[in-house]
N, C-alpha and C positions, 0 to 999 in steps of 0.2 A: 830633534828630530823624530826620532821614532816616535816615543813621546804623543808627540805632534798629527801623527802621522795614523798613531789608532785613536785618537780623540775626535778625529776627522772624520775617519769610519765608525764610529760610536755615531754618531751626530746624523752620519748616511743613514745608516743604519735604521735612526728612529723613521728619518725620512721615509725609508723604503718601505717602511711598517705601514708607516699613515697611509702613502699612498695602495697598499696590497689594500687595507682596511674601506680606501673611501672606491678603489674599482669595484670591490665585489658590494658595497652598498648601494651604487648608481649603478652596477646591472640594469640592463633594459632585456627584462624577461619575454619572450615570444610565444605564447603559445602555444600559436597555431603549429608552430618547427619544430617546440620544442628545445629552446635552445638561450643561451642568454649569452648577450651583446654587448659587448664595451662599448659604453656610451663617446668617452670624450681618450683622448689620447694619452696614453701611461708612457712616456721616453723613458721613465726609471727602469721599469719591469718591461719593457720593449715591444708592447703594444700598442696597438695602433685603434682609432678608433671604429666599429663594425668588424671587431674580433669575435669571435665566436671563443666564450669564454669556458659556457658551458654545453653541453650537447649531451645526448643519449646514448645507448651503443659501444662502439670502440670509438670514444674520442677523450685524450690525452688532455687535459686542462692545464694551466701553466703552474710551475711549480715554485713557490716560495724560493724552496730550499738550493734550487740550481740556477734562481734570478742571484741569490747571493753568493754562492761560491763565484761565480763567473764576475761578479761585483766585486768579488778580496780577491779575484787575481788584478784587477786594476790596480787596486790599491797598497797591493805587496803585502797580504796580511797572509799571515803563514799559520800562525797560530790557530787550532782548534777550536777554543774556546771561544774565540772572538766572531769566530764563523757562525757557529750556533752553539745555544745551549746545551749542555751538558742533558746526558739521561736522567730522568728523575731515581734512579735506582743506584748512579754514579753517586752523587751529590743533590745541593744543593738544600734549602730550607725545611721541606717535606722531608728530606732522608733524616737530616741531623735534627728533629723534632722526634724521630717514630725512635732514634737511633738511642741519643741521651733520655729524650723523656716520657717515655713509655711508662705504663701501669703495673708497679710490682702486682705479681698473681699475689691474691687475698689468702694467708694461713688457715683459714678455713674451707674455702675449697682443698687444698693443698693436702690434707689430714685427713677428709671425708674420702671415705672405701665403701662400696657400697656392699650390701647383707648378701652373704652367698647360703642359698639354699643350705640348708642342715642335712635334707634328703631329698630323692628325687621320688615324684609323685607317681600315682598309680596311670600309666600311660591309657587311650579311650579305645575303646575297641580292642584292647588284646595288643596295642602294636602296630595292629594294619593302618591306623590313622582314621579318616572320618571315610572312606571308601567302606562299602557293604558288600562284600563277597557270599556267593549264596553256595 
């Protein structure tokens, strides 16, 4: 029963993502008022037609992660990896490749040392620098 619930959740989350993408693709940009408006009803995202989704100044647009968390409570999903993907620094393919397939440092670069000057050169203007004092 739990496995079927998780499978249903994964399919539902895919539908949520598709609807989220459709919302941002099909929005109406009102250039006079400087707003983006939802054209259709999006029941999975809790948005009605005519809802302002983008505006200037101090406006809070709808947040996908908050919508997913509210739906996860309805599905009784408590595992955090099923609600949101892990942060890239914690795991994933990118981190795996960086950890196990990174290039080794060249031996030539590691053994190279910059030559040190043998002696100090005479200072310009007797150590006073470029400023001329009278």
